[in-house]
C-alpha positions as a Markdown table, in Angstrom:
| # | Residue | x | y | z |
|---|---|---|---|---|
| 1 | Met | 173.6 | 72.3 | -63.4 |
| 2 | Pro | 177.2 | 73.3 | -62.8 |
| 3 | Ser | 179.6 | 70.7 | -61.5 |
| 4 | Arg | 180.4 | 72.7 | -58.4 |
| 5 | Tyr | 178.0 | 74.3 | -55.9 |
| 6 | Gln | 178.3 | 78.0 | -55.8 |
| 7 | Ala | 177.3 | 80.7 | -53.4 |
| 8 | Gly | 176.0 | 83.9 | -54.8 |
| 9 | Ala | 176.3 | 87.2 | -53.0 |
| 10 | Trp | 173.7 | 89.8 | -53.9 |
| 11 | Arg | 174.2 | 93.5 | -53.1 |
| 12 | Gly | 171.6 | 96.2 | -54.0 |
| 13 | His | 172.2 | 99.6 | -55.5 |
| 14 | Gly | 168.8 | 101.1 | -55.1 |
| 15 | Pro | 168.1 | 104.0 | -52.7 |
| 16 | Gly | 167.5 | 103.1 | -49.1 |
| 17 | Gln | 168.1 | 99.4 | -49.7 |
| 18 | Gly | 170.2 | 97.1 | -47.6 |
| 19 | Ala | 172.5 | 94.3 | -48.5 |
| 20 | Trp | 171.3 | 90.7 | -49.0 |
| 21 | Leu | 173.2 | 87.5 | -49.4 |
| 22 | Arg | 171.7 | 84.6 | -51.2 |
| 23 | Leu | 173.3 | 81.1 | -51.1 |
| 24 | Gly | 172.2 | 78.2 | -53.3 |
| 25 | Leu | 172.8 | 76.2 | -56.4 |
| 26 | Glu | 174.0 | 78.9 | -58.8 |
| 27 | Gly | 176.1 | 79.1 | -61.8 |
| 28 | Arg | 179.4 | 80.9 | -62.2 |
| 29 | Arg | 178.1 | 83.7 | -64.3 |
| 30 | Gly | 176.7 | 86.9 | -62.7 |
| 31 | Ser | 173.0 | 87.8 | -63.2 |
| 32 | Arg | 170.6 | 90.5 | -62.4 |
| 33 | Gly | 167.9 | 90.1 | -59.7 |
| 34 | Thr | 165.2 | 92.0 | -58.1 |
| 35 | His | 165.0 | 93.1 | -54.5 |
| 36 | Pro | 162.7 | 90.7 | -52.7 |
| 37 | Cys | 161.0 | 93.5 | -50.8 |
| 38 | Ser | 160.9 | 96.5 | -53.1 |
| 39 | Gly | 160.2 | 94.9 | -56.4 |
| 40 | Pro | 161.9 | 95.2 | -59.8 |
| 41 | Arg | 161.8 | 99.0 | -59.8 |
| 42 | Ala | 163.9 | 99.3 | -56.6 |
| 43 | Gly | 167.1 | 99.2 | -58.5 |
| 44 | Gly | 169.6 | 96.7 | -59.9 |
| 45 | Trp | 171.2 | 93.9 | -57.9 |
| 46 | Glu | 174.6 | 92.6 | -58.6 |
| 47 | Arg | 175.5 | 89.0 | -57.7 |
| 48 | Arg | 179.0 | 87.9 | -56.9 |
| 49 | Val | 180.0 | 84.3 | -56.9 |
| 50 | Phe | 182.0 | 82.4 | -54.3 |
| 51 | Pro | 182.9 | 78.7 | -54.8 |
| 52 | Phe | 182.0 | 76.2 | -52.0 |
| 53 | Lys | 182.1 | 72.4 | -52.0 |
| 54 | Arg | 179.0 | 72.0 | -49.8 |
| 55 | Gln | 175.5 | 73.5 | -50.2 |
| 56 | Ala | 175.0 | 76.3 | -47.7 |
| 57 | Leu | 171.9 | 78.2 | -46.5 |
| 58 | Glu | 169.3 | 79.2 | -49.1 |
| 59 | Leu | 168.8 | 82.8 | -47.9 |
| 60 | Leu | 170.7 | 84.9 | -45.4 |
| 61 | Pro | 169.8 | 88.6 | -45.0 |
| 62 | Leu | 172.5 | 91.0 | -44.1 |
| 63 | Ser | 170.2 | 93.9 | -43.2 |
| 64 | Leu | 166.6 | 94.8 | -43.1 |
| 65 | Cys | 164.7 | 96.0 | -46.1 |
| 66 | Lys | 164.2 | 99.8 | -46.0 |
| 67 | Ser | 161.7 | 100.2 | -48.9 |
| 68 | Pro | 159.1 | 102.9 | -48.4 |
| 69 | Lys | 156.4 | 100.4 | -49.4 |
| 70 | His | 157.0 | 98.4 | -46.2 |
| 71 | Thr | 156.2 | 99.8 | -42.7 |
| 72 | Ala | 157.5 | 96.6 | -41.1 |
| 73 | Pro | 160.2 | 94.2 | -42.2 |
| 74 | Pro | 158.9 | 91.2 | -44.1 |
| 75 | Ala | 159.4 | 87.6 | -42.9 |
| 76 | Ala | 162.3 | 87.3 | -45.4 |
| 77 | Cys | 164.2 | 90.1 | -43.5 |
| 78 | Pro | 164.5 | 89.0 | -39.9 |
| 79 | Leu | 167.7 | 90.8 | -38.9 |
| 80 | Pro | 167.9 | 94.4 | -37.5 |
| 81 | Ala | 168.4 | 97.2 | -40.0 |
| 82 | Ala | 171.8 | 98.3 | -41.0 |
| 83 | Ala | 172.8 | 101.5 | -42.7 |
| 84 | Ala | 173.2 | 101.3 | -46.5 |
| 85 | Arg | 176.8 | 101.0 | -47.5 |
| 86 | Pro | 178.4 | 102.1 | -50.8 |
| 87 | Arg | 179.3 | 99.4 | -53.2 |
| 88 | Ala | 182.6 | 97.9 | -52.3 |
| 89 | Gln | 185.3 | 97.6 | -54.9 |
| 90 | Gly | 186.2 | 94.0 | -55.9 |
| 91 | Pro | 184.5 | 90.8 | -54.6 |
| 92 | Ala | 182.3 | 91.2 | -51.6 |
| 93 | Pro | 183.9 | 89.7 | -48.4 |
| 94 | Leu | 182.5 | 86.5 | -47.1 |
| 95 | Pro | 180.8 | 87.1 | -43.7 |
| 96 | Ala | 182.4 | 85.4 | -40.8 |
| 97 | Met | 179.1 | 83.7 | -39.8 |
| 98 | Leu | 179.2 | 81.6 | -43.0 |
| 99 | Leu | 182.5 | 80.1 | -41.9 |
| 100 | Leu | 181.1 | 78.7 | -38.6 |
| 101 | Pro | 179.1 | 75.8 | -40.1 |
| 102 | Leu | 181.9 | 75.0 | -42.5 |
| 103 | Leu | 184.5 | 74.9 | -39.7 |
| 104 | Leu | 182.2 | 72.8 | -37.6 |
| 105 | Glu | 181.6 | 70.3 | -40.4 |
| 106 | Ala | 185.4 | 70.1 | -41.1 |
| 107 | Thr | 186.1 | 69.4 | -37.5 |
| 108 | Leu | 183.5 | 66.6 | -37.3 |
| 109 | Leu | 184.9 | 65.0 | -40.5 |
| 110 | Gln | 188.4 | 65.1 | -39.0 |
| 111 | Leu | 187.3 | 63.5 | -35.8 |
| 112 | Ala | 185.4 | 60.8 | -37.7 |
| 113 | Ser | 188.3 | 59.9 | -39.9 |
| 114 | Gly | 191.2 | 60.2 | -37.5 |
| 115 | Ser | 192.5 | 57.9 | -34.7 |
| 116 | Tyr | 192.2 | 59.2 | -31.1 |
| 117 | His | 192.0 | 58.0 | -27.5 |
| 118 | Pro | 188.4 | 58.0 | -26.1 |
| 119 | Phe | 187.8 | 60.5 | -23.4 |
| 120 | Tyr | 188.4 | 59.2 | -19.9 |
| 121 | Asn | 188.5 | 61.1 | -16.7 |
| 122 | Gly | 191.4 | 59.3 | -15.1 |
| 123 | Phe | 195.1 | 58.6 | -15.7 |
| 124 | Tyr | 196.9 | 56.6 | -18.3 |
| 125 | Tyr | 200.5 | 55.5 | -18.2 |
| 126 | Asn | 202.8 | 56.1 | -21.2 |
| 127 | His | 205.2 | 53.3 | -20.4 |
| 128 | Val | 202.6 | 50.9 | -21.9 |
| 129 | Met | 202.3 | 52.9 | -25.2 |
| 130 | Asn | 204.0 | 51.7 | -28.3 |
| 131 | Asp | 205.3 | 55.2 | -29.2 |
| 132 | Lys | 204.4 | 54.8 | -32.9 |
| 133 | Gly | 201.3 | 57.1 | -32.9 |
| 134 | Asn | 199.4 | 54.6 | -35.0 |
| 135 | Gly | 196.3 | 54.4 | -32.8 |
| 136 | His | 197.1 | 50.8 | -31.5 |
| 137 | Glu | 198.5 | 51.8 | -28.2 |
| 138 | Lys | 197.6 | 49.8 | -25.1 |
| 139 | Val | 196.3 | 52.2 | -22.5 |
| 140 | Ala | 196.2 | 51.2 | -18.8 |
| 141 | Tyr | 193.8 | 53.3 | -16.8 |
| 142 | Phe | 194.0 | 54.1 | -13.1 |
| 143 | Asn | 190.6 | 54.6 | -11.6 |
| 144 | Gly | 190.5 | 57.4 | -9.1 |
| 145 | Ala | 193.0 | 56.1 | -6.5 |
| 146 | Lys | 194.7 | 58.9 | -4.5 |
| 147 | Leu | 198.4 | 58.9 | -4.0 |
| 148 | Val | 199.5 | 60.0 | -0.6 |
| 149 | Val | 203.1 | 60.8 | 0.5 |
| 150 | Glu | 204.0 | 61.2 | 4.2 |
| 151 | Thr | 207.2 | 62.4 | 6.0 |
| 152 | Pro | 207.6 | 63.2 | 9.7 |
| 153 | Arg | 206.3 | 66.6 | 10.8 |
| 154 | Asp | 209.1 | 67.0 | 13.4 |
| 155 | Pro | 212.7 | 67.7 | 12.3 |
| 156 | Val | 215.2 | 64.9 | 12.0 |
| 157 | Tyr | 218.4 | 65.7 | 14.0 |
| 158 | Ser | 221.9 | 64.5 | 13.2 |
| 159 | Ser | 225.5 | 65.7 | 13.6 |
| 160 | Ser | 228.5 | 66.1 | 11.3 |
| 161 | Gly | 230.0 | 62.8 | 10.3 |
| 162 | Ala | 227.0 | 60.7 | 11.3 |
| 163 | Asn | 224.6 | 58.7 | 9.2 |
| 164 | Val | 221.0 | 59.7 | 9.0 |
| 165 | Thr | 217.8 | 58.4 | 7.5 |
| 166 | Leu | 215.1 | 60.7 | 6.2 |
| 167 | Pro | 211.8 | 58.8 | 6.4 |
| 168 | Cys | 209.3 | 58.9 | 3.5 |
| 169 | His | 206.4 | 56.5 | 2.9 |
| 170 | Tyr | 203.6 | 56.5 | 0.3 |
| 171 | Arg | 200.3 | 54.7 | -0.2 |
| 172 | Phe | 197.2 | 54.6 | -2.4 |
| 173 | Glu | 193.7 | 55.3 | -1.3 |
| 174 | Pro | 192.1 | 52.8 | -2.0 |
| 175 | Asp | 195.0 | 50.4 | -2.0 |
| 176 | Gln | 196.2 | 49.2 | -5.4 |
| 177 | Glu | 197.1 | 45.6 | -6.0 |
| 178 | Gly | 200.1 | 44.5 | -8.1 |
| 179 | Lys | 203.4 | 46.1 | -8.9 |
| 180 | Arg | 203.5 | 49.6 | -10.2 |
| 181 | Lys | 206.3 | 51.4 | -12.0 |
| 182 | Ile | 207.0 | 54.0 | -9.3 |
| 183 | Arg | 209.6 | 56.7 | -9.7 |
| 184 | Ile | 211.1 | 58.4 | -6.6 |
| 185 | Lys | 213.0 | 61.6 | -6.5 |
| 186 | Trp | 214.7 | 63.4 | -3.6 |
| 187 | Ser | 215.8 | 67.0 | -3.8 |
| 188 | Lys | 217.2 | 69.6 | -1.4 |
| 189 | Leu | 215.4 | 72.9 | -1.1 |
| 190 | Arg | 217.4 | 76.1 | -1.1 |
| 191 | Asp | 216.9 | 78.6 | 1.6 |
| 192 | Asp | 215.5 | 81.1 | -0.9 |
| 193 | Tyr | 213.2 | 78.4 | -2.4 |
| 194 | Thr | 214.6 | 79.0 | -5.9 |
| 195 | Lys | 216.2 | 76.1 | -7.8 |
| 196 | Glu | 216.2 | 72.8 | -6.0 |
| 197 | Gln | 219.4 | 70.7 | -5.7 |
| 198 | Asp | 218.9 | 67.1 | -7.1 |
| 199 | Val | 219.9 | 64.5 | -4.5 |
| 200 | Leu | 218.7 | 61.1 | -5.9 |
| 201 | Val | 216.3 | 59.5 | -8.4 |
| 202 | Ala | 215.2 | 55.9 | -8.3 |
| 203 | Ile | 213.1 | 53.5 | -10.4 |
| 204 | Gly | 212.6 | 50.2 | -8.6 |
| 205 | Lys | 215.9 | 49.0 | -7.2 |
| 206 | Thr | 217.9 | 51.2 | -9.5 |
| 207 | Tyr | 219.0 | 54.7 | -8.3 |
| 208 | Met | 221.5 | 57.5 | -9.0 |
| 209 | Ala | 222.8 | 60.1 | -6.6 |
| 210 | Phe | 224.0 | 63.5 | -7.7 |
| 211 | Gly | 226.6 | 66.1 | -6.8 |
| 212 | Asp | 227.9 | 66.1 | -3.2 |
| 213 | Phe | 225.6 | 63.2 | -2.4 |
| 214 | Arg | 227.2 | 60.8 | -4.9 |
| 215 | Gly | 228.5 | 57.9 | -2.9 |
| 216 | Arg | 226.8 | 59.1 | 0.3 |
| 217 | Ala | 223.1 | 58.7 | -0.5 |
| 218 | His | 221.0 | 55.7 | -1.2 |
| 219 | Leu | 217.4 | 54.6 | -1.0 |
| 220 | His | 216.1 | 52.5 | 1.8 |
| 221 | Gln | 213.1 | 50.4 | 0.8 |
| 222 | Gly | 212.5 | 48.2 | 3.8 |
| 223 | Gly | 208.7 | 48.1 | 3.2 |
| 224 | Arg | 206.4 | 47.8 | 0.3 |
| 225 | His | 205.7 | 51.6 | 0.1 |
| 226 | Glu | 208.9 | 53.0 | 1.7 |
| 227 | Ala | 211.0 | 55.6 | -0.1 |
| 228 | Ser | 213.4 | 56.8 | 2.7 |
| 229 | Leu | 216.7 | 58.5 | 2.0 |
| 230 | Val | 219.8 | 57.4 | 3.8 |
| 231 | Val | 222.7 | 59.9 | 3.9 |
| 232 | Ser | 226.1 | 58.8 | 5.3 |
| 233 | Asp | 228.9 | 61.0 | 6.6 |
| 234 | Val | 226.7 | 63.9 | 7.1 |
| 235 | Arg | 228.3 | 67.3 | 6.3 |
| 236 | Leu | 227.5 | 70.8 | 7.5 |
| 237 | Gln | 226.0 | 71.8 | 4.2 |
| 238 | Asp | 223.5 | 68.9 | 4.4 |
| 239 | Asp | 221.4 | 70.8 | 6.9 |
| 240 | Gly | 218.1 | 71.9 | 5.4 |
| 241 | Lys | 214.8 | 70.8 | 3.9 |
| 242 | Tyr | 214.4 | 67.8 | 1.6 |
| 243 | Arg | 211.6 | 67.0 | -0.7 |
| 244 | Cys | 210.4 | 63.4 | -1.2 |
| 245 | Glu | 208.5 | 63.1 | -4.5 |
| 246 | Val | 206.7 | 59.9 | -5.6 |
| 247 | Ile | 205.7 | 59.7 | -9.3 |
| 248 | Asp | 203.2 | 57.2 | -10.5 |
| 249 | Gly | 202.6 | 57.7 | -14.2 |
| 250 | Leu | 200.9 | 61.0 | -14.6 |
| 251 | Glu | 200.3 | 61.5 | -10.9 |
| 252 | Asp | 202.9 | 62.7 | -8.5 |
| 253 | Glu | 202.8 | 63.8 | -4.9 |
| 254 | Ser | 205.5 | 65.1 | -2.5 |
| 255 | Asp | 206.2 | 66.1 | 1.1 |
| 256 | Val | 209.1 | 67.8 | 2.9 |
| 257 | Val | 211.3 | 66.6 | 5.7 |
| 258 | Asp | 213.6 | 68.9 | 7.7 |
| 259 | Leu | 217.1 | 67.7 | 8.5 |
| 260 | Arg | 218.8 | 69.7 | 11.3 |
| 261 | Leu | 222.3 | 69.4 | 12.4 |
| 262 | Gln | 223.2 | 69.8 | 16.0 |
| 263 | Gly | 225.4 | 72.8 | 15.9 |
| 264 | Ile | 226.2 | 76.3 | 17.0 |
| 265 | Val | 226.0 | 79.7 | 15.3 |
| 266 | Phe | 228.8 | 82.2 | 16.0 |
| 267 | Pro | 229.5 | 85.7 | 14.6 |
| 268 | Tyr | 232.7 | 86.2 | 12.8 |
| 269 | Gln | 234.7 | 89.1 | 11.5 |
| 270 | Pro | 238.1 | 88.9 | 9.8 |
| 271 | Pro | 241.4 | 90.3 | 11.0 |
| 272 | Arg | 240.9 | 93.4 | 8.9 |
| 273 | Gly | 238.1 | 94.5 | 11.1 |
| 274 | Gln | 234.4 | 95.0 | 11.2 |
| 275 | Tyr | 232.2 | 95.0 | 8.0 |
| 276 | Arg | 234.9 | 93.9 | 5.6 |
| 277 | Leu | 233.3 | 90.9 | 3.9 |
| 278 | Asn | 231.1 | 90.7 | 0.8 |
| 279 | Phe | 228.9 | 87.6 | 0.5 |
| 280 | His | 231.4 | 85.4 | -1.3 |
| 281 | Glu | 234.2 | 86.4 | 1.0 |
| 282 | Ala | 231.9 | 85.6 | 3.9 |
| 283 | Glu | 231.3 | 82.1 | 2.6 |
| 284 | Arg | 235.0 | 81.5 | 2.3 |
| 285 | Ala | 235.7 | 82.9 | 5.8 |
| 286 | Cys | 233.3 | 80.4 | 7.4 |
| 287 | Gln | 234.8 | 77.5 | 5.5 |
| 288 | Glu | 238.2 | 78.5 | 6.6 |
| 289 | Gln | 237.0 | 78.3 | 10.2 |
| 290 | Gly | 235.6 | 74.8 | 9.9 |
| 291 | Ala | 232.0 | 76.0 | 9.4 |
| 292 | Val | 229.5 | 77.1 | 6.8 |
| 293 | Ile | 227.5 | 80.3 | 6.5 |
| 294 | Ala | 224.4 | 80.0 | 8.7 |
| 295 | Thr | 220.8 | 79.9 | 7.5 |
| 296 | Phe | 218.0 | 82.1 | 8.9 |
| 297 | Ser | 216.5 | 79.1 | 10.7 |
| 298 | Gln | 219.9 | 78.4 | 12.4 |
| 299 | Leu | 220.2 | 82.0 | 13.4 |
| 300 | Phe | 216.7 | 82.1 | 14.8 |
| 301 | Gln | 217.4 | 78.9 | 16.8 |
| 302 | Ala | 220.5 | 80.5 | 18.2 |
| 303 | Trp | 218.6 | 83.7 | 19.1 |
| 304 | Ser | 216.0 | 81.6 | 20.9 |
| 305 | Glu | 218.8 | 80.0 | 22.9 |
| 306 | Gly | 220.2 | 83.4 | 24.0 |
| 307 | Leu | 222.4 | 84.8 | 21.2 |
| 308 | Asp | 222.6 | 88.6 | 21.3 |
| 309 | Trp | 224.8 | 90.3 | 18.8 |
| 310 | Cys | 224.7 | 93.9 | 17.7 |
| 311 | Asn | 226.7 | 93.6 | 14.4 |
| 312 | Ala | 224.9 | 92.7 | 11.2 |
| 313 | Gly | 226.1 | 89.7 | 9.3 |
| 314 | Trp | 225.5 | 87.7 | 6.1 |
| 315 | Leu | 223.3 | 84.7 | 6.0 |
| 316 | Ala | 223.1 | 81.9 | 3.4 |
| 317 | Asp | 220.2 | 83.4 | 1.5 |
| 318 | Gly | 222.0 | 86.6 | 0.9 |
| 319 | Thr | 220.2 | 88.6 | 3.5 |
| 320 | Val | 221.9 | 90.6 | 6.3 |
| 321 | Gln | 220.5 | 90.3 | 9.8 |
| 322 | Tyr | 221.5 | 90.3 | 13.5 |
| 323 | Pro | 219.9 | 88.9 | 16.7 |
| 324 | Ile | 218.9 | 91.1 | 19.6 |
| 325 | Arg | 217.7 | 89.8 | 23.0 |
| 326 | Leu | 218.1 | 93.0 | 24.9 |
| 327 | Pro | 216.8 | 96.0 | 22.9 |
| 328 | Arg | 219.1 | 99.1 | 23.1 |
| 329 | Lys | 219.6 | 102.3 | 21.3 |
| 330 | Pro | 222.6 | 101.3 | 19.1 |
| 331 | Cys | 220.9 | 98.1 | 18.0 |
| 332 | Gly | 217.7 | 99.2 | 16.3 |
| 333 | Gly | 216.4 | 101.4 | 19.1 |
| 334 | Leu | 214.7 | 100.9 | 22.5 |
| 335 | His | 211.2 | 100.9 | 21.0 |
| 336 | Leu | 211.7 | 97.6 | 19.1 |
| 337 | Ala | 210.9 | 94.2 | 20.7 |
| 338 | Pro | 213.6 | 91.5 | 20.9 |
| 339 | Gly | 214.0 | 89.6 | 17.7 |
| 340 | Ile | 216.0 | 89.3 | 14.5 |
| 341 | Arg | 216.8 | 92.6 | 12.9 |
| 342 | Ser | 217.0 | 92.5 | 9.2 |
| 343 | Tyr | 218.6 | 94.7 | 6.4 |
| 344 | Gly | 217.0 | 92.4 | 3.8 |
| 345 | Pro | 218.8 | 91.2 | 0.7 |
| 346 | Arg | 222.0 | 93.0 | 0.0 |
| 347 | His | 224.3 | 93.2 | -3.1 |
| 348 | Arg | 226.5 | 90.1 | -2.9 |
| 349 | His | 229.5 | 91.8 | -4.4 |
| 350 | Leu | 229.3 | 95.5 | -3.4 |
| 351 | His | 227.9 | 95.4 | 0.2 |
| 352 | Arg | 230.2 | 94.4 | 3.1 |
| 353 | Phe | 229.3 | 93.1 | 6.6 |
| 354 | Asp | 230.3 | 90.5 | 9.1 |
| 355 | Val | 229.0 | 86.9 | 8.8 |
| 356 | Phe | 227.2 | 84.4 | 10.9 |
| 357 | Cys | 228.8 | 80.9 | 10.7 |
| 358 | Phe | 227.4 | 77.5 | 11.7 |
| 359 | Ser | 229.5 | 74.7 | 13.1 |
| 360 | Ser | 228.3 | 71.2 | 14.1 |
| 361 | Ala | 229.5 | 68.8 | 16.7 |
| 362 | Leu | 233.2 | 67.8 | 16.5 |
| 363 | Arg | 234.5 | 64.5 | 15.1 |
| 364 | Gly | 237.7 | 65.0 | 17.1 |
| 365 | Glu | 239.0 | 66.5 | 20.2 |
| 366 | Ile | 240.5 | 69.9 | 21.3 |
| 367 | Phe | 243.3 | 70.2 | 23.8 |
| 368 | Tyr | 245.4 | 73.1 | 25.1 |
| 369 | Leu | 249.2 | 73.4 | 24.8 |
| 370 | Glu | 251.2 | 76.0 | 26.7 |
| 371 | Arg | 254.9 | 76.8 | 27.3 |
| 372 | Pro | 256.3 | 78.7 | 30.2 |
| 373 | Ala | 257.3 | 81.6 | 28.0 |
| 374 | Gly | 254.3 | 81.4 | 25.7 |
| 375 | Leu | 254.2 | 80.9 | 22.0 |
| 376 | Thr | 254.0 | 83.1 | 19.0 |
| 377 | Leu | 251.5 | 82.2 | 16.3 |
| 378 | Glu | 254.1 | 80.4 | 14.1 |
| 379 | Glu | 255.4 | 78.6 | 17.2 |
| 380 | Ala | 251.9 | 77.6 | 18.1 |
| 381 | Lys | 251.2 | 76.0 | 14.7 |
| 382 | Gln | 254.4 | 74.1 | 14.9 |
| 383 | Ala | 253.6 | 72.9 | 18.5 |
| 384 | Cys | 250.3 | 71.4 | 17.4 |
| 385 | Gln | 252.0 | 69.6 | 14.4 |
| 386 | Asp | 254.6 | 68.2 | 16.8 |
| 387 | Ala | 251.7 | 66.8 | 18.9 |
| 388 | Gly | 250.1 | 65.1 | 15.8 |
| 389 | Ala | 247.4 | 67.6 | 15.5 |
| 390 | Glu | 246.6 | 71.0 | 13.8 |
| 391 | Ile | 246.0 | 74.4 | 15.3 |
| 392 | Ala | 242.2 | 74.7 | 16.0 |
| 393 | Arg | 239.9 | 76.9 | 14.1 |
| 394 | Val | 237.2 | 79.2 | 15.5 |
| 395 | Gly | 234.4 | 76.7 | 14.6 |
| 396 | His | 236.2 | 73.9 | 16.5 |
| 397 | Leu | 236.5 | 76.0 | 19.6 |
| 398 | Tyr | 232.8 | 77.0 | 19.6 |
| 399 | Ser | 231.7 | 73.4 | 19.0 |
| 400 | Ala | 233.9 | 72.1 | 21.8 |
| 401 | Trp | 232.5 | 74.8 | 24.2 |
| 402 | Lys | 228.9 | 74.0 | 23.1 |
| 403 | Phe | 228.9 | 70.2 | 23.0 |
| 404 | Leu | 231.9 | 69.2 | 25.1 |
| 405 | Gly | 231.7 | 71.8 | 27.8 |
| 406 | Leu | 235.2 | 73.0 | 27.2 |
| 407 | Asp | 236.2 | 75.5 | 29.9 |
| 408 | Arg | 239.7 | 77.1 | 29.9 |
| 409 | Cys | 240.5 | 80.4 | 31.5 |
| 410 | Asp | 243.7 | 80.7 | 29.5 |
| 411 | Ala | 243.8 | 82.5 | 26.2 |
| 412 | Gly | 245.2 | 80.6 | 23.2 |
| 413 | Trp | 246.0 | 81.0 | 19.5 |
| 414 | Leu | 243.6 | 79.9 | 16.8 |
| 415 | Ala | 244.3 | 79.3 | 13.1 |
| 416 | Asp | 243.0 | 82.7 | 11.9 |
| 417 | Gly | 245.4 | 84.5 | 14.2 |
| 418 | Ser | 242.9 | 85.4 | 16.8 |
| 419 | Val | 243.3 | 84.7 | 20.6 |
| 420 | Arg | 240.3 | 83.3 | 22.4 |
| 421 | Tyr | 239.3 | 81.2 | 25.4 |
| 422 | Pro | 236.1 | 79.3 | 26.2 |
| 423 | Ile | 234.2 | 79.7 | 29.5 |
| 424 | Ala | 231.5 | 77.2 | 30.4 |
| 425 | Lys | 231.4 | 78.1 | 34.1 |
| 426 | Pro | 231.7 | 81.9 | 34.6 |
| 427 | Arg | 233.9 | 83.0 | 37.5 |
| 428 | Ala | 236.0 | 85.9 | 38.6 |
| 429 | Asn | 238.9 | 87.0 | 36.4 |
| 430 | Cys | 237.5 | 85.0 | 33.5 |
| 431 | Gly | 235.4 | 87.6 | 31.7 |
| 432 | Pro | 231.7 | 88.5 | 31.9 |
| 433 | Ala | 229.2 | 86.6 | 34.0 |
| 434 | Glu | 227.7 | 84.7 | 31.1 |
| 435 | Pro | 229.1 | 81.6 | 29.5 |
| 436 | Gly | 230.7 | 82.0 | 26.1 |
| 437 | Val | 233.9 | 82.2 | 24.0 |
| 438 | Arg | 235.9 | 85.3 | 24.9 |
| 439 | Ser | 238.2 | 87.0 | 22.4 |
| 440 | Phe | 241.3 | 89.1 | 22.6 |
| 441 | Gly | 241.1 | 90.0 | 18.9 |
| 442 | Phe | 244.0 | 89.6 | 16.5 |
| 443 | Pro | 247.1 | 90.7 | 18.4 |
| 444 | Ser | 250.1 | 91.3 | 16.1 |
| 445 | Lys | 252.5 | 90.6 | 18.9 |
| 446 | Gly | 252.3 | 88.6 | 22.1 |
| 447 | Arg | 252.9 | 85.1 | 23.4 |
| 448 | Phe | 250.1 | 82.8 | 24.4 |
| 449 | Gly | 249.2 | 79.2 | 24.6 |
| 450 | Val | 247.4 | 77.4 | 21.7 |
| 451 | Phe | 244.3 | 75.3 | 21.1 |
| 452 | Cys | 245.0 | 72.2 | 19.0 |
| 453 | Tyr | 242.5 | 69.9 | 17.2 |
| 454 | Lys | 243.0 | 66.2 | 16.5 |
| 455 | Glu | 240.6 | 64.2 | 14.2 |
| 456 | Arg | 239.5 | 60.9 | 15.6 |
């Protein structure tokens, strides 16, 4: 008997005969055989040898016998008939079905000899692994407890310069005893819900804040399962949605809390005229006026409070929109209902529009200076400096009108070169019948008073 098991492939040459494959204990040398159905006169059969390390099946038919002597296939030929094929050049290919038992056997041998973790329909925590991959890891299992993260459904309101706490709590159902290695992450969602801005990560009592929140954000853990975020010196750009994420090993859950700053949205166009700003210029224009570019939610809130403006402006997500309370032909047509008209996303470099800015409550005060003969723009700036203040910006004036009820029926210079005045109580000779901030535009000449702003 040969030292290695062999598989012999038999292929017939006789007329009308199909192909057969015989596997068993065979030698390396080829031999002649007889067709098992047609007998020795049916033609010669050539055996080709393939080496295997395991004994395979004894007999595997590749097609039905087609001998004229048989009207029905014998028991040795159970498979459907296949057309006779010409003799292939070179060794006959090994059928794919032969590989299946061999692959299965190899897989079972590998599983039996290797190290592995037993199947478990739960969670395990990699901080208790030894990271050596030697099969001696200590695995701690967490049996079916559900992690729940909760934040308030209502928005949290704050104002510029204040401190605010964004509540977040978590729990396990059922409750889990003992200390767990919990990781907490806070992030700020963008208006277009693309990449999130990292705010803070914490493990236990150790935390790290990122970007603009460094030095202003920390974690408040007053209770056992509290993960609230505290932000001090709130800024205009802090307005938005924040995600509180709690990570326990392989399980994590999160919830969102909405921080809204008390503020006002106002339309702005530069001294050059209408529709002169691309997106990046619009961002800078708002910053120069003590504001930030408004979000859609801020514009929607302003529209619900009565803002009606027929000039399209940029928003923080790169879209161009405008609010209409009273439908009219030049503002989208009479057939449209009141609402926010939208041009959709625009090219941030090529397209040009106005902008909607957002300003929050003031951290200082605004006062009005006047001279009998009035002031030029340069004289107005100097007058504010002499008073220990600076010339007010457009955002300052809108915030003072909105939150402090500033009412002055005298026009005054602002930092951008415009001349405006705020009216909280409409009256004769002070503009339209609705409250608001009136504008004289950007006069190149003229003498007026000035609005100054002084930080507290």
